[in-house]
DOTILUM-436797 format. One record per residue (C-alpha): residue number from 1; x, y, z; residue in one letter. Coordinates in Angstrom, 2 decimals. Example, Ala and Ser with C-alpha at 12.3 -4.5 7.8 and 13.67 -1.06 7.14 Angstrom:
2
R     i        xx        yy        zz   aa
R     1     12.30     -4.50      7.80    A
R     2     13.67     -1.06      7.14    S
This chain:
302
R     i        xx        yy        zz   aa
R     1     50.20    110.02     66.98    M
R     2     53.07    109.54     69.72    T
R     3     54.52    106.50     70.29    R
R     4     53.76    107.07     74.50    K
R     5     50.43    107.64     73.32    A
R     6     50.15    104.96     70.96    T
R     7     51.64    102.65     73.94    K
R     8     48.91    104.04     76.38    S
R     9     46.24    103.35     73.81    V
R    10     47.24     99.31     73.29    A
R    11     47.43     98.84     77.44    L
R    12     44.14    100.40     77.79    R
R    13     43.01     97.58     74.70    A
R    14     44.65     95.02     75.78    K
R    15     43.34     95.28     79.53    K
R    16     40.19     95.63     78.14    A
R    17     40.76     91.76     76.44    A
R    18     41.49     90.88     79.77    L
R    19     38.59     91.88     81.44    R
R    20     36.09     90.67     78.82    T
R    21     37.82     87.17     78.94    T
R    22     37.53     87.20     82.41    K
R    23     34.06     88.52     81.61    K
R    24     33.76     85.16     79.41    A
R    25     34.87     83.00     81.97    V
R    26     32.69     83.83     84.64    L
R    27     29.70     84.09     82.70    A
R    28     30.08     79.68     81.68    H
R    29     30.78     79.09     85.75    A
R    30     28.95     77.75     88.22    G
R    31     27.40     79.32     91.13    P
R    32     29.28     77.72     93.14    H
R    33     32.76     77.49     90.80    D
R    34     35.42     79.71     89.80    G
R    35     38.34     81.01     91.78    H
R    36     36.69     84.77     91.37    E
R    37     32.90     84.30     92.15    I
R    38     31.29     85.50     95.27    A
R    39     31.33     82.44     97.68    G
R    40     33.40     80.67     95.96    T
R    41     36.98     81.19     98.67    V
R    42     34.67     80.18    101.40    S
R    43     33.59     76.59     99.85    L
R    44     37.29     76.48     99.58    L
R    45     38.38     76.95    102.69    E
R    46     35.55     75.31    103.73    R
R    47     37.25     71.83    101.91    N
R    48     41.01     73.05    102.56    L
R    49     40.92     74.85    105.43    P
R    50     44.87     75.02    105.37    V
R    51     44.20     77.73    103.24    L
R    52     42.26     80.07    105.72    A
R    53     44.95     79.93    108.27    R
R    54     47.47     80.28    106.44    S
R    55     49.56     83.68    106.05    M
R    56     51.84     82.76    102.55    T
R    57     52.10     86.69    100.26    F
R    58     50.07     84.94     97.33    S
R    59     47.52     85.44     99.49    R
R    60     48.69     88.37    101.10    M
R    61     48.74     89.65     96.89    V
R    62     45.37     88.33     95.86    K
R    63     43.60     90.03     98.57    A
R    64     45.21     93.50     97.53    N
R    65     45.01     92.38     93.75    S
R    66     43.74     96.26     92.00    A
R    67     47.93     97.38     92.42    F
R    68     48.35     95.01     89.49    L
R    69     46.47     96.21     87.31    R
R    70     48.38     99.34     86.98    E
R    71     51.88     96.79     85.88    F
R    72     52.41     95.86     82.59    K
R    73     53.32     91.76     82.01    D
R    74     51.96     90.37     85.40    L
R    75     48.53     88.07     83.86    D
R    76     51.15     85.29     84.58    W
R    77     51.16     85.82     88.06    L
R    78     46.73     85.41     89.64    F
R    79     46.23     83.94     85.81    P
R    80     42.36     83.61     85.13    L
R    81     42.85     79.77     83.90    L
R    82     45.16     77.82     84.99    C
R    83     47.16     76.12     81.88    R
R    84     48.05     72.50     82.72    R
R    85     50.14     71.54     79.97    K
R    86     52.13     68.54     78.97    D
R    87     54.98     67.52     81.22    Q
R    88     56.91     66.79     78.58    A
R    89     56.46     70.59     77.64    S
R    90     57.87     72.25     80.31    M
R    91     60.65     75.03     81.08    S
R    92     63.53     74.18     83.55    E
R    93     61.72     77.51     85.55    C
R    94     58.57     75.20     85.42    E
R    95     59.32     72.04     86.68    K
R    96     61.41     73.96     89.35    S
R    97     58.23     76.19     90.82    R
R    98     55.95     73.14     90.77    F
R    99     58.69     70.96     92.54    I
R   100     58.96     73.42     94.92    C
R   101     55.24     74.54     95.57    A
R   102     54.85     70.71     95.86    F
R   103     57.48     70.47     98.97    N
R   104     56.11     73.07    100.68    M
R   105     53.09     71.63    101.00    I
R   106     54.98     68.90    102.30    N
R   107     56.35     71.09    104.59    N
R   108     53.10     72.53    106.18    D
R   109     51.30     69.09    106.50    G
R   110     48.65     69.89    103.57    T
R   111     49.79     67.14    101.43    L
R   112     49.90     65.00    103.95    G
R   113     46.11     65.61    105.07    E
R   114     45.53     65.08    101.25    L
R   115     47.11     62.20    101.47    V
R   116     45.27     60.59    104.15    D
R   117     41.69     61.48    103.22    I
R   118     42.34     59.57     99.72    H
R   119     43.31     56.51    102.57    H
R   120     39.69     56.85    103.77    G
R   121     36.83     55.18    102.31    M
R   122     34.80     57.33     99.74    H
R   123     34.18     54.59     97.46    M
R   124     36.55     56.53     94.66    Q
R   125     37.63     54.05     92.32    H
R   126     36.57     50.91     89.79    T
R   127     33.82     52.69     89.59    N
R   128     31.28     56.00     87.97    A
R   129     33.02     58.40     91.03    R
R   130     36.96     56.95     90.19    L
R   131     36.89     60.90     87.31    L
R   132     34.70     62.80     88.86    P
R   133     36.37     62.57     92.44    W
R   134     39.65     62.70     91.50    H
R   135     38.66     65.97     88.96    R
R   136     37.51     67.22     93.28    A
R   137     41.00     66.07     94.52    F
R   138     43.01     67.24     91.55    L
R   139     41.98     70.73     92.16    Y
R   140     41.48     70.70     95.85    L
R   141     45.25     69.78     95.85    F
R   142     46.33     72.60     93.11    E
R   143     44.41     75.19     94.88    E
R   144     46.80     74.20     97.53    A
R   145     50.51     75.12     95.64    L
R   146     48.53     78.32     94.56    H
R   147     48.62     79.15     97.87    N
R   148     52.32     79.18     97.44    Y
R   149     53.06     79.87     93.31    H
R   150     49.83     81.08     92.22    P
R   151     51.41     80.30     89.24    D
R   152     51.78     76.82     89.47    V
R   153     49.61     74.13     87.21    C
R   154     49.08     70.01     87.73    I
R   155     50.92     68.91     85.05    P
R   156     49.77     65.95     83.56    Y
R   157     52.46     62.47     82.11    W
R   158     50.83     61.87     78.24    D
R   159     51.45     58.26     78.91    W
R   160     49.59     57.05     75.45    T
R   161     53.05     59.00     73.51    R
R   162     56.17     57.08     72.78    P
R   163     58.90     59.65     74.33    E
R   164     56.69     59.53     77.20    E
R   165     55.84     56.27     77.86    Q
R   166     58.74     55.95     80.93    M
R   167     58.86     58.43     84.31    V
R   168     59.38     61.97     83.85    P
R   169     62.92     62.58     83.81    S
R   170     63.17     65.61     86.31    W
R   171     60.63     63.76     88.67    L
R   172     62.48     60.89     88.79    A
R   173     64.68     61.81     92.13    G
R   174     62.33     63.41     94.07    V
R   175     61.01     61.17     96.29    L
R   176     59.72     63.24     98.90    P
R   177     59.27     62.18    102.45    T
R   178     56.24     62.51    103.48    V
R   179     54.45     62.55    106.98    H
R   180     50.45     62.48    107.39    T
R   181     48.49     63.00    111.09    P
R   182     48.14     58.81    110.75    T
R   183     51.56     57.78    109.26    Q
R   184     55.19     58.56    107.43    T
R   185     55.96     57.22    103.90    I
R   186     58.82     57.50    102.38    H
R   187     58.37     57.59     98.72    V
R   188     59.33     54.23     96.28    V
R   189     59.30     53.81     92.71    R
R   190     59.98     50.42     90.53    S
R   191     58.68     50.90     87.46    P
R   192     58.94     48.45     84.71    G
R   193     59.28     48.50     81.14    S
R   194     58.53     51.19     78.33    G
R   195     57.53     48.32     76.59    G
R   196     54.91     47.34     79.13    D
R   197     52.89     51.16     79.40    L
R   198     52.75     50.86     75.96    A
R   199     50.58     48.01     75.98    A
R   200     48.96     49.65     79.25    L
R   201     48.32     52.46     76.87    A
R   202     47.39     51.05     73.78    A
R   203     44.11     50.15     76.02    G
R   204     42.59     54.29     75.08    T
R   205     41.91     54.56     71.29    P
R   206     39.32     52.03     72.34    N
R   207     38.02     53.85     75.74    A
R   208     38.33     57.20     73.79    M
R   209     35.38     54.92     71.17    S
R   210     32.34     54.06     73.89    K
R   211     29.87     56.18     73.23    T
R   212     28.45     56.10     77.10    D
R   213     30.11     56.34     80.43    Y
R   214     29.77     53.40     81.73    T
R   215     31.22     52.09     78.47    S
R   216     34.14     54.95     78.62    F
R   217     35.42     55.06     82.65    S
R   218     35.49     50.57     82.85    G
R   219     38.33     50.60     80.39    P
R   220     40.02     53.75     82.18    V
R   221     39.83     52.96     85.79    N
R   222     41.72     49.62     84.64    G
R   223     43.66     51.54     83.04    I
R   224     44.27     53.95     85.93    H
R   225     45.15     51.23     88.49    G
R   226     47.20     49.26     85.91    S
R   227     49.97     52.14     85.43    I
R   228     50.06     52.81     89.50    H
R   229     51.30     48.75     89.21    I
R   230     53.31     50.09     86.50    W
R   231     55.37     52.91     88.49    V
R   232     55.70     50.69     91.30    G
R   233     56.39     51.83     95.10    G
R   234     53.83     54.28     96.70    T
R   235     52.03     54.54     93.73    M
R   236     51.43     50.87     93.69    S
R   237     48.99     51.34     97.36    D
R   238     46.16     53.21     96.67    A
R   239     46.97     54.49    100.71    S
R   240     49.47     56.02    100.00    I
R   241     50.55     57.62     96.15    S
R   242     49.29     60.86     96.20    P
R   243     52.98     61.12     98.19    A
R   244     53.97     60.73     95.25    D
R   245     54.10     64.07     92.48    P
R   246     53.44     61.34     89.58    I
R   247     50.24     61.19     91.11    F
R   248     49.27     63.99     90.55    W
R   249     50.47     63.66     86.75    L
R   250     48.62     60.41     86.59    H
R   251     45.36     61.97     87.64    H
R   252     46.00     64.69     85.59    A
R   253     46.37     62.73     82.47    N
R   254     43.42     60.56     83.14    L
R   255     41.25     64.23     83.98    D
R   256     42.55     65.65     80.40    R
R   257     41.09     62.17     78.52    L
R   258     38.13     62.35     80.05    W
R   259     37.24     66.38     79.59    W
R   260     38.27     65.55     75.98    N
R   261     36.36     62.44     75.55    W
R   262     33.82     65.19     76.66    Y
R   263     34.00     66.93     75.21    N
R   264     34.50     64.74     71.37    S
R   265     31.15     63.25     69.35    P
R   266     31.84     59.83     72.06    Q
R   267     31.39     61.23     74.69    G
R   268     28.67     64.30     73.59    N
R   269     28.59     65.29     77.24    H
R   270     27.46     62.89     78.86    Q
R   271     27.69     63.40     82.16    N
R   272     28.44     60.43     85.23    P
R   273     25.52     58.79     86.06    P
R   274     25.89     59.46     89.75    L
R   275     22.68     60.37     92.31    A
R   276     22.27     61.10     95.28    G
R   277     24.90     60.09     98.39    A
R   278     26.70     59.03     95.26    D
R   279     26.82     62.39     93.21    A
R   280     28.87     63.77     96.58    V
R   281     32.12     63.79     96.48    M
R   282     33.13     63.50     99.82    D
R   283     34.08     64.67    102.27    P
R   284     33.58     67.65    100.75    W
R   285     30.95     68.88     99.80    S
R   286     31.45     69.71     96.01    Y
R   287     28.74     67.72     94.42    T
R   288     29.63     65.88     90.58    E
R   289     27.26     69.00     88.78    T
R   290     29.97     71.23     91.00    D
R   291     32.94     69.47     88.75    V
R   292     32.13     68.87     85.56    R
R   293     33.33     72.39     84.12    N
R   294     36.40     72.60     84.21    I
R   295     37.08     76.29     83.11    T
R   296     34.71     77.04     85.94    S
R   297     37.05     74.95     88.43    L
R   298     40.09     77.56     87.13    G
R   299     42.00     75.09     84.25    Y
R   300     42.80     74.14     81.30    T
R   301     44.73     71.69     79.51    Y
R   302     47.50     73.35     76.51    V
């Protein structure tokens, strides 16, 4: 077999593997989840209206993405699963592109709208709704980032690791001014000591050892709020905290811990005990069942 023929066979095998992976992802997804399922785009646009009125190249290329099949090594452009990684393991390019995408959704007003939504009374704190509500919140934020950089995923800040018990150095100087529909926010911080953060994070193993959702989410709620206070400034005020990019890394770590607990013998795939109106992640139409499976939402943790 010639070298050209060998390369052709290898390319067809790679494409077949990608199609198989895609089918597996979609088969695992629920009726209203995942990037490629019929009806998902309209549901996403109803919950994040800015997407319907934007004219980004990400939207235009994705709408005509058939051409990508003819190119090699472009899987990064529209990944089947967004790979959320530890911020400490990100490359300089990944850090730069995250900050750039963050600045773009700040410039177009999406970030400001999300900040004001978080300011609203949605009963998303100090109760069983904390984790599922913020999973939907993170998902919409990440999709807003994808509107400009479809390869950018929310990193997580793993404050349980001693080497990360500080404000990530690459975000130390990222203090944006965010204009919301109701206010202007100048992000500030006044982080505590590494020892104080370590003391807060030390409660994580106890939470992960719990064998029912209520017992798990109680201490997680406490750790969550305490780290907001540790970062200080904008992060210490729930009405404006999402204006700080660290907010999203902090909540991605909480979401990761929840996913790990859910899949552990202790969590045993238990879901939040929510029903009726409590199970609707208002002001959006997503329900608690819609956000149970992160693969269906198009991301994973690495």
